[in-house]
C-alpha positions as semicolon CSV with decimal commas, in nm:
position;residue;x (nm);y (nm);z (nm)
1;X;2,881;-5,203;-3,547
2;X;2,687;-5,122;-3,857
3;X;2,891;-4,812;-3,942
4;X;3,216;-5,011;-3,945
5;X;3,055;-5,276;-4,169
6;X;2,947;-5,003;-4,411
7;X;3,304;-4,869;-4,409
8;X;3,439;-5,217;-4,487
9;X;3,199;-5,249;-4,781
10;X;3,295;-4,906;-4,913
11;X;3,666;-4,986;-4,881
12;X;3,626;-5,322;-5,058
13;X;3,437;-5,157;-5,341
14;X;3,687;-4,869;-5,361
15;X;3,402;-4,627;-5,287
16;X;3,469;-4,291;-5,132
17;X;3,392;-4,261;-4,762
18;X;3,309;-3,892;-4,802
19;X;3,018;-3,837;-5,040
20;X;2,890;-3,482;-4,996
21;X;2,622;-3,524;-5,264
22;X;2,475;-3,820;-5,073
23;X;2,484;-3,628;-4,745
24;X;2,303;-3,337;-4,913
25;X;2,036;-3,577;-5,049
26;X;1,974;-3,714;-4,700
27;X;1,946;-3,367;-4,545
28;X;1,706;-3,253;-4,819
29;X;1,488;-3,562;-4,773
30;X;1,475;-3,523;-4,396
31;X;1,401;-3,151;-4,428
32;X;1,102;-3,223;-4,651
33;X;0,974;-3,484;-4,404
34;X;1,006;-3,232;-4,122
35;X;0,834;-2,936;-4,289
36;X;0,603;-2,754;-4,045
37;X;0,734;-2,962;-3,756
38;X;0,970;-2,918;-3,464
39;X;1,305;-2,911;-3,649
40;X;1,386;-2,671;-3,929
41;X;1,639;-2,742;-4,205
42;X;1,923;-2,566;-4,018
43;X;1,872;-2,784;-3,710
44;X;1,851;-3,103;-3,917
45;X;2,165;-3,005;-4,108
46;X;2,360;-2,929;-3,788
47;X;2,262;-3,261;-3,629
48;X;2,325;-3,476;-3,933
49;X;2,653;-3,314;-4,034
50;X;2,784;-3,419;-3,693
51;X;2,646;-3,771;-3,739
52;X;2,804;-3,793;-4,085
53;X;3,141;-3,675;-3,951
54;X;3,144;-3,930;-3,669
55;X;3,033;-4,205;-3,908
56;X;3,309;-4,120;-4,157
57;X;3,566;-4,136;-3,880
58;X;3,439;-4,478;-3,773
59;X;3,429;-4,603;-4,133
60;X;3,787;-4,494;-4,195
61;X;3,974;-4,332;-3,906
62;X;4,182;-4,033;-4,011
63;X;4,557;-4,058;-3,972
64;X;4,733;-3,749;-3,848
65;X;5,105;-3,708;-3,904
66;X;5,325;-3,485;-3,693
């Protein structure tokens, strides 16, 4: 899907999969759009941190050694 294609592009360009500053920008933008509406910043952050984590894992699955 789209997330895997984004991961491929990031890997080809030697870009980091995990970009906390970008994630923070997205949460801030969504929080501003949602002011005085159903979801507060905490709810948006909780939802999107999960989405970001799943997306990162799809972009570049983590390897676990035993």
